[in-house]
N, C-alpha and C positions, 0 to 999 in steps of 0.2 A: 504494500500500500504506500502510495506516495503522499507524504505530508508536505503541505505548503505552509510556511511560516513567514511572519513579517515582524518588523520592528517599527516602533514609533518613538520619537524623541522630541522634546521641547527644548530649544537651545538658543543661547545668545553667544555661542562660541565663535571664534574666528573661522573664516571660510575654509582655510586649509584643514582645520580640525574636523569640521563638518563633512567635507568631501572625503577625508581619510576614513572617517567613521562609516559613511555610506558605502564606499568602495569595499571596505573590509567585510561588511555584513552581506553585501551582494555577492562578493567572492565566496563567502561561507555558505551561500545558497538561499539567502532570503528571497522570497518571491516578490515582496513589496516592502518599501520603506516609506514611512510618513515622517516628514520633518516639519515641525512647527517652529518657525523662526520667531523667537520671543523678542527679538530686536531687529530693526531694519537691516537687511543684508542682501543688497541687489546681486552681488557676485554669486553668493551661494544660491539664491533663488534662480538666477539665470542658468547656472550650471546644472541644477537638479531638475528644473522644470521641463527640460527636453528629454530627460531619461524616462523610458517607458515603464520602468519599475519603481519610480519615485513619485510621490505626491508631496509637494512642498506648499506650505501655507504660511502667508504672512500674518502674524498675530498682532495686527494693528488695532487701533481703537474701533474701526468699523467691524472687524472680525468679532471682537469681544461683544460689542453691542448687538450684532446680528444673531449670534448663537447663544449668548449667556447673559446679556444685559450689561453687566459691568466687568471690567478687567479685575480679576482677583489681585490683591496686593502681594500675596506670597507666591513665590514661584512653584511651590509644591502644589498649591491649589490649581495653578494654571496647568501644570503637568497632569494632574489628575483629571481635570476637565477635558484636556486634549486627548488623553489616553481613552477616556470613556467615550468620547465622540468617535474616535477611531474604531474602537471595539464595536460600536453600533453600526459602523459602515464597512467593516473589514470582512465581509462575507467571502472574499476570495482567498482567505488564509484560514488554516485550521488552528494555528497558534499565533498569538500576538504577544510580543514582548515589549515592555517599555524599558528602554535603556538610555542612560545619559550618554552624551557624546564622548565623554572621557572614560567610558566603560566599553569593553569588548567581550562579546560572547565567545567563550572558548569551549570546544567540545572534543572529546576523545575520538570522535569519528564524525561522520556526516550528521549535522544537526537534525536533518529530516529523519534519518535512521534512528537516532536517539529518541526523538519525539514519538516516532512510530512504535518504538518498543515499550513505551509506557502503557500501563493499564488504562483503560477508558476511564474518563472522569478523574484522572490524576490531578492533584494540585501540587504545585511545586512552590515552596517558599524559600527564597534565598535572602538571608539577612546580611547586612553589612558587617564586616569584621569589627570586633570590639576595638575601640581606640583607647590607648592608654595615655 
């Protein structure tokens, strides 16, 4: 069984970091990547908008007003709303991961194969390492 997975991320990172993140996950087999630009970034937008496996969204005031009313003050709330919106629209993928641009999914084999080997309705919880 072929598993299609995707990634979404809300970011205000520099263009080179965003493009590296997208390229890495596409190379790892992501079927689609949704990038929510939390700050104006024409270079990243233009580079990603033409890629058939990327959806790039400018999260400007018009975006927030149209979909959510007001722009949340905390970036975690913006990430959550964007991930929830993506999940509701992500019918073309079997798994959706929310990953920050400074994080990279690492798998012992094909991500699709690893996901396909999980029991149905598996929930995976990955916590951040404890900081001292």
